[in-house]
Chimera marker file (.cmm) of the C-alpha trace (Angstrom):
<marker_set name="trace">
<marker id="1" x="-146.641" y="-42.052" z="153.485" r="1" g="1" b="0" radius="0.5"/>
<marker id="2" x="-145.976" y="-45.924" z="152.985" r="1" g="1" b="0" radius="0.5"/>
<marker id="3" x="-143.184" y="-47.571" z="150.902" r="1" g="1" b="0" radius="0.5"/>
<marker id="4" x="-143.178" y="-51.257" z="150.511" r="1" g="1" b="0" radius="0.5"/>
<marker id="5" x="-140.766" y="-53.427" z="148.613" r="1" g="1" b="0" radius="0.5"/>
<marker id="6" x="-140.077" y="-56.722" z="148.220" r="1" g="1" b="0" radius="0.5"/>
<marker id="7" x="-137.335" y="-59.094" z="146.765" r="1" g="1" b="0" radius="0.5"/>
<marker id="8" x="-139.436" y="-62.177" z="144.976" r="1" g="1" b="0" radius="0.5"/>
<marker id="9" x="-137.169" y="-65.260" z="144.022" r="1" g="1" b="0" radius="0.5"/>
<marker id="10" x="-138.670" y="-67.272" z="141.499" r="1" g="1" b="0" radius="0.5"/>
<marker id="11" x="-138.102" y="-70.596" z="139.849" r="1" g="1" b="0" radius="0.5"/>
<marker id="12" x="-138.988" y="-70.757" z="136.177" r="1" g="1" b="0" radius="0.5"/>
<marker id="13" x="-139.868" y="-74.282" z="134.992" r="1" g="1" b="0" radius="0.5"/>
<marker id="14" x="-140.618" y="-73.316" z="131.400" r="1" g="1" b="0" radius="0.5"/>
<marker id="15" x="-137.297" y="-72.058" z="130.785" r="1" g="1" b="0" radius="0.5"/>
<marker id="16" x="-134.425" y="-73.899" z="128.988" r="1" g="1" b="0" radius="0.5"/>
<marker id="17" x="-132.105" y="-71.179" z="127.959" r="1" g="1" b="0" radius="0.5"/>
<marker id="18" x="-131.620" y="-67.258" z="129.054" r="1" g="1" b="0" radius="0.5"/>
<marker id="19" x="-133.718" y="-66.369" z="125.937" r="1" g="1" b="0" radius="0.5"/>
<marker id="20" x="-136.530" y="-68.533" z="127.564" r="1" g="1" b="0" radius="0.5"/>
<marker id="21" x="-136.260" y="-67.033" z="130.733" r="1" g="1" b="0" radius="0.5"/>
<marker id="22" x="-135.954" y="-63.391" z="129.560" r="1" g="1" b="0" radius="0.5"/>
<marker id="23" x="-139.354" y="-63.676" z="127.755" r="1" g="1" b="0" radius="0.5"/>
<marker id="24" x="-141.060" y="-64.843" z="130.699" r="1" g="1" b="0" radius="0.5"/>
<marker id="25" x="-139.556" y="-62.328" z="133.105" r="1" g="1" b="0" radius="0.5"/>
<marker id="26" x="-139.978" y="-59.486" z="130.513" r="1" g="1" b="0" radius="0.5"/>
<marker id="27" x="-144.200" y="-60.627" z="130.492" r="1" g="1" b="0" radius="0.5"/>
<marker id="28" x="-144.067" y="-60.675" z="134.130" r="1" g="1" b="0" radius="0.5"/>
<marker id="29" x="-142.457" y="-57.279" z="134.546" r="1" g="1" b="0" radius="0.5"/>
<marker id="30" x="-144.684" y="-55.769" z="131.695" r="1" g="1" b="0" radius="0.5"/>
<marker id="31" x="-148.007" y="-57.377" z="132.996" r="1" g="1" b="0" radius="0.5"/>
<marker id="32" x="-147.155" y="-56.213" z="136.801" r="1" g="1" b="0" radius="0.5"/>
<marker id="33" x="-146.793" y="-52.583" z="135.702" r="1" g="1" b="0" radius="0.5"/>
<marker id="34" x="-149.668" y="-52.227" z="133.697" r="1" g="1" b="0" radius="0.5"/>
<marker id="35" x="-152.025" y="-54.354" z="135.696" r="1" g="1" b="0" radius="0.5"/>
<marker id="36" x="-150.860" y="-53.247" z="139.318" r="1" g="1" b="0" radius="0.5"/>
<marker id="37" x="-149.196" y="-50.148" z="138.847" r="1" g="1" b="0" radius="0.5"/>
<marker id="38" x="-146.141" y="-51.164" z="140.757" r="1" g="1" b="0" radius="0.5"/>
<marker id="39" x="-142.186" y="-50.500" z="139.993" r="1" g="1" b="0" radius="0.5"/>
<marker id="40" x="-140.714" y="-53.914" z="139.358" r="1" g="1" b="0" radius="0.5"/>
<marker id="41" x="-137.296" y="-55.090" z="137.755" r="1" g="1" b="0" radius="0.5"/>
<marker id="42" x="-134.974" y="-58.204" z="137.690" r="1" g="1" b="0" radius="0.5"/>
<marker id="43" x="-132.387" y="-57.185" z="140.053" r="1" g="1" b="0" radius="0.5"/>
<marker id="44" x="-130.412" y="-60.603" z="140.627" r="1" g="1" b="0" radius="0.5"/>
<marker id="45" x="-129.546" y="-63.862" z="139.143" r="1" g="1" b="0" radius="0.5"/>
<marker id="46" x="-129.748" y="-62.481" z="135.537" r="1" g="1" b="0" radius="0.5"/>
<marker id="47" x="-127.154" y="-64.823" z="133.985" r="1" g="1" b="0" radius="0.5"/>
<marker id="48" x="-129.055" y="-68.038" z="135.578" r="1" g="1" b="0" radius="0.5"/>
<marker id="49" x="-131.579" y="-69.420" z="133.483" r="1" g="1" b="0" radius="0.5"/>
<marker id="50" x="-133.956" y="-70.815" z="135.554" r="1" g="1" b="0" radius="0.5"/>
<marker id="51" x="-134.224" y="-68.490" z="138.233" r="1" g="1" b="0" radius="0.5"/>
<marker id="52" x="-134.932" y="-64.902" z="138.636" r="1" g="1" b="0" radius="0.5"/>
<marker id="53" x="-135.011" y="-62.162" z="141.728" r="1" g="1" b="0" radius="0.5"/>
<marker id="54" x="-137.435" y="-59.272" z="141.083" r="1" g="1" b="0" radius="0.5"/>
<marker id="55" x="-137.517" y="-56.176" z="142.788" r="1" g="1" b="0" radius="0.5"/>
<marker id="56" x="-141.218" y="-55.110" z="143.385" r="1" g="1" b="0" radius="0.5"/>
<marker id="57" x="-141.978" y="-51.633" z="145.317" r="1" g="1" b="0" radius="0.5"/>
<marker id="58" x="-145.189" y="-49.707" z="145.671" r="1" g="1" b="0" radius="0.5"/>
<marker id="59" x="-145.863" y="-46.530" z="147.207" r="1" g="1" b="0" radius="0.5"/>
<marker id="60" x="-148.983" y="-45.239" z="149.147" r="1" g="1" b="0" radius="0.5"/>
<marker id="61" x="-150.641" y="-43.559" z="152.018" r="1" g="1" b="0" radius="0.5"/>
<marker id="62" x="-152.392" y="-46.692" z="153.038" r="1" g="1" b="0" radius="0.5"/>
<marker id="63" x="-150.114" y="-49.776" z="154.456" r="1" g="1" b="0" radius="0.5"/>
<marker id="64" x="-152.851" y="-52.493" z="154.210" r="1" g="1" b="0" radius="0.5"/>
<marker id="65" x="-153.906" y="-51.632" z="150.823" r="1" g="1" b="0" radius="0.5"/>
<marker id="66" x="-150.345" y="-51.460" z="149.440" r="1" g="1" b="0" radius="0.5"/>
<marker id="67" x="-149.716" y="-54.937" z="151.249" r="1" g="1" b="0" radius="0.5"/>
<marker id="68" x="-152.967" y="-56.329" z="149.473" r="1" g="1" b="0" radius="0.5"/>
<marker id="69" x="-151.371" y="-55.136" z="146.173" r="1" g="1" b="0" radius="0.5"/>
<marker id="70" x="-148.342" y="-56.889" z="146.740" r="1" g="1" b="0" radius="0.5"/>
<marker id="71" x="-149.858" y="-60.203" z="147.793" r="1" g="1" b="0" radius="0.5"/>
<marker id="72" x="-152.125" y="-59.972" z="144.575" r="1" g="1" b="0" radius="0.5"/>
<marker id="73" x="-149.068" y="-59.483" z="142.604" r="1" g="1" b="0" radius="0.5"/>
<marker id="74" x="-147.535" y="-62.681" z="143.784" r="1" g="1" b="0" radius="0.5"/>
<marker id="75" x="-150.948" y="-64.535" z="143.442" r="1" g="1" b="0" radius="0.5"/>
<marker id="76" x="-150.862" y="-63.354" z="139.625" r="1" g="1" b="0" radius="0.5"/>
<marker id="77" x="-147.436" y="-64.434" z="139.247" r="1" g="1" b="0" radius="0.5"/>
<marker id="78" x="-148.113" y="-67.775" z="140.531" r="1" g="1" b="0" radius="0.5"/>
<marker id="79" x="-151.239" y="-68.454" z="138.690" r="1" g="1" b="0" radius="0.5"/>
<marker id="80" x="-150.364" y="-67.226" z="135.563" r="1" g="1" b="0" radius="0.5"/>
<marker id="81" x="-146.894" y="-68.623" z="134.891" r="1" g="1" b="0" radius="0.5"/>
<marker id="82" x="-144.930" y="-71.923" z="135.396" r="1" g="1" b="0" radius="0.5"/>
<marker id="83" x="-142.967" y="-70.746" z="138.059" r="1" g="1" b="0" radius="0.5"/>
<marker id="84" x="-142.564" y="-71.256" z="141.991" r="1" g="1" b="0" radius="0.5"/>
<marker id="85" x="-142.073" y="-68.410" z="144.209" r="1" g="1" b="0" radius="0.5"/>
<marker id="86" x="-139.056" y="-69.876" z="146.663" r="1" g="1" b="0" radius="0.5"/>
<marker id="87" x="-138.434" y="-66.943" z="148.682" r="1" g="1" b="0" radius="0.5"/>
<marker id="88" x="-140.096" y="-63.335" z="149.757" r="1" g="1" b="0" radius="0.5"/>
<marker id="89" x="-137.965" y="-60.794" z="151.541" r="1" g="1" b="0" radius="0.5"/>
<marker id="90" x="-140.454" y="-57.813" z="152.299" r="1" g="1" b="0" radius="0.5"/>
<marker id="91" x="-138.922" y="-54.381" z="153.275" r="1" g="1" b="0" radius="0.5"/>
<marker id="92" x="-141.505" y="-51.908" z="154.657" r="1" g="1" b="0" radius="0.5"/>
<marker id="93" x="-141.041" y="-48.096" z="155.366" r="1" g="1" b="0" radius="0.5"/>
<link id1="1" id2="2" r="1" g="1" b="0" radius="0.2"/>
<link id1="2" id2="3" r="1" g="1" b="0" radius="0.2"/>
<link id1="3" id2="4" r="1" g="1" b="0" radius="0.2"/>
<link id1="4" id2="5" r="1" g="1" b="0" radius="0.2"/>
<link id1="5" id2="6" r="1" g="1" b="0" radius="0.2"/>
<link id1="6" id2="7" r="1" g="1" b="0" radius="0.2"/>
<link id1="7" id2="8" r="1" g="1" b="0" radius="0.2"/>
<link id1="8" id2="9" r="1" g="1" b="0" radius="0.2"/>
<link id1="9" id2="10" r="1" g="1" b="0" radius="0.2"/>
<link id1="10" id2="11" r="1" g="1" b="0" radius="0.2"/>
<link id1="11" id2="12" r="1" g="1" b="0" radius="0.2"/>
<link id1="12" id2="13" r="1" g="1" b="0" radius="0.2"/>
<link id1="13" id2="14" r="1" g="1" b="0" radius="0.2"/>
<link id1="14" id2="15" r="1" g="1" b="0" radius="0.2"/>
<link id1="15" id2="16" r="1" g="1" b="0" radius="0.2"/>
<link id1="16" id2="17" r="1" g="1" b="0" radius="0.2"/>
<link id1="17" id2="18" r="1" g="1" b="0" radius="0.2"/>
<link id1="18" id2="19" r="1" g="1" b="0" radius="0.2"/>
<link id1="19" id2="20" r="1" g="1" b="0" radius="0.2"/>
<link id1="20" id2="21" r="1" g="1" b="0" radius="0.2"/>
<link id1="21" id2="22" r="1" g="1" b="0" radius="0.2"/>
<link id1="22" id2="23" r="1" g="1" b="0" radius="0.2"/>
<link id1="23" id2="24" r="1" g="1" b="0" radius="0.2"/>
<link id1="24" id2="25" r="1" g="1" b="0" radius="0.2"/>
<link id1="25" id2="26" r="1" g="1" b="0" radius="0.2"/>
<link id1="26" id2="27" r="1" g="1" b="0" radius="0.2"/>
<link id1="27" id2="28" r="1" g="1" b="0" radius="0.2"/>
<link id1="28" id2="29" r="1" g="1" b="0" radius="0.2"/>
<link id1="29" id2="30" r="1" g="1" b="0" radius="0.2"/>
<link id1="30" id2="31" r="1" g="1" b="0" radius="0.2"/>
<link id1="31" id2="32" r="1" g="1" b="0" radius="0.2"/>
<link id1="32" id2="33" r="1" g="1" b="0" radius="0.2"/>
<link id1="33" id2="34" r="1" g="1" b="0" radius="0.2"/>
<link id1="34" id2="35" r="1" g="1" b="0" radius="0.2"/>
<link id1="35" id2="36" r="1" g="1" b="0" radius="0.2"/>
<link id1="36" id2="37" r="1" g="1" b="0" radius="0.2"/>
<link id1="37" id2="38" r="1" g="1" b="0" radius="0.2"/>
<link id1="38" id2="39" r="1" g="1" b="0" radius="0.2"/>
<link id1="39" id2="40" r="1" g="1" b="0" radius="0.2"/>
<link id1="40" id2="41" r="1" g="1" b="0" radius="0.2"/>
<link id1="41" id2="42" r="1" g="1" b="0" radius="0.2"/>
<link id1="42" id2="43" r="1" g="1" b="0" radius="0.2"/>
<link id1="43" id2="44" r="1" g="1" b="0" radius="0.2"/>
<link id1="44" id2="45" r="1" g="1" b="0" radius="0.2"/>
<link id1="45" id2="46" r="1" g="1" b="0" radius="0.2"/>
<link id1="46" id2="47" r="1" g="1" b="0" radius="0.2"/>
<link id1="47" id2="48" r="1" g="1" b="0" radius="0.2"/>
<link id1="48" id2="49" r="1" g="1" b="0" radius="0.2"/>
<link id1="49" id2="50" r="1" g="1" b="0" radius="0.2"/>
<link id1="50" id2="51" r="1" g="1" b="0" radius="0.2"/>
<link id1="51" id2="52" r="1" g="1" b="0" radius="0.2"/>
<link id1="52" id2="53" r="1" g="1" b="0" radius="0.2"/>
<link id1="53" id2="54" r="1" g="1" b="0" radius="0.2"/>
<link id1="54" id2="55" r="1" g="1" b="0" radius="0.2"/>
<link id1="55" id2="56" r="1" g="1" b="0" radius="0.2"/>
<link id1="56" id2="57" r="1" g="1" b="0" radius="0.2"/>
<link id1="57" id2="58" r="1" g="1" b="0" radius="0.2"/>
<link id1="58" id2="59" r="1" g="1" b="0" radius="0.2"/>
<link id1="59" id2="60" r="1" g="1" b="0" radius="0.2"/>
<link id1="60" id2="61" r="1" g="1" b="0" radius="0.2"/>
<link id1="61" id2="62" r="1" g="1" b="0" radius="0.2"/>
<link id1="62" id2="63" r="1" g="1" b="0" radius="0.2"/>
<link id1="63" id2="64" r="1" g="1" b="0" radius="0.2"/>
<link id1="64" id2="65" r="1" g="1" b="0" radius="0.2"/>
<link id1="65" id2="66" r="1" g="1" b="0" radius="0.2"/>
<link id1="66" id2="67" r="1" g="1" b="0" radius="0.2"/>
<link id1="67" id2="68" r="1" g="1" b="0" radius="0.2"/>
<link id1="68" id2="69" r="1" g="1" b="0" radius="0.2"/>
<link id1="69" id2="70" r="1" g="1" b="0" radius="0.2"/>
<link id1="70" id2="71" r="1" g="1" b="0" radius="0.2"/>
<link id1="71" id2="72" r="1" g="1" b="0" radius="0.2"/>
<link id1="72" id2="73" r="1" g="1" b="0" radius="0.2"/>
<link id1="73" id2="74" r="1" g="1" b="0" radius="0.2"/>
<link id1="74" id2="75" r="1" g="1" b="0" radius="0.2"/>
<link id1="75" id2="76" r="1" g="1" b="0" radius="0.2"/>
<link id1="76" id2="77" r="1" g="1" b="0" radius="0.2"/>
<link id1="77" id2="78" r="1" g="1" b="0" radius="0.2"/>
<link id1="78" id2="79" r="1" g="1" b="0" radius="0.2"/>
<link id1="79" id2="80" r="1" g="1" b="0" radius="0.2"/>
<link id1="80" id2="81" r="1" g="1" b="0" radius="0.2"/>
<link id1="81" id2="82" r="1" g="1" b="0" radius="0.2"/>
<link id1="82" id2="83" r="1" g="1" b="0" radius="0.2"/>
<link id1="83" id2="84" r="1" g="1" b="0" radius="0.2"/>
<link id1="84" id2="85" r="1" g="1" b="0" radius="0.2"/>
<link id1="85" id2="86" r="1" g="1" b="0" radius="0.2"/>
<link id1="86" id2="87" r="1" g="1" b="0" radius="0.2"/>
<link id1="87" id2="88" r="1" g="1" b="0" radius="0.2"/>
<link id1="88" id2="89" r="1" g="1" b="0" radius="0.2"/>
<link id1="89" id2="90" r="1" g="1" b="0" radius="0.2"/>
<link id1="90" id2="91" r="1" g="1" b="0" radius="0.2"/>
<link id1="91" id2="92" r="1" g="1" b="0" radius="0.2"/>
<link id1="92" id2="93" r="1" g="1" b="0" radius="0.2"/>
</marker_set>
């Protein structure tokens, strides 16, 4: 069994208030859960209007496949939202 998690720090360029940020983050969380079947939550920077830290995790039996899915998650976020991924912290077990 493989467990891979990552902390993804993003800068949100379309957010000018906490309400704007929540809208973007909520959309990201919903789409990632539905499209990639990963566990995801906002875990830090909750009171900062232009920055978010997302915790994303996946469990599987194939390390390479799990890593590919998480790479696709990063690409999805960068390609579909006005955000910049500024930091990625991988945790592999």
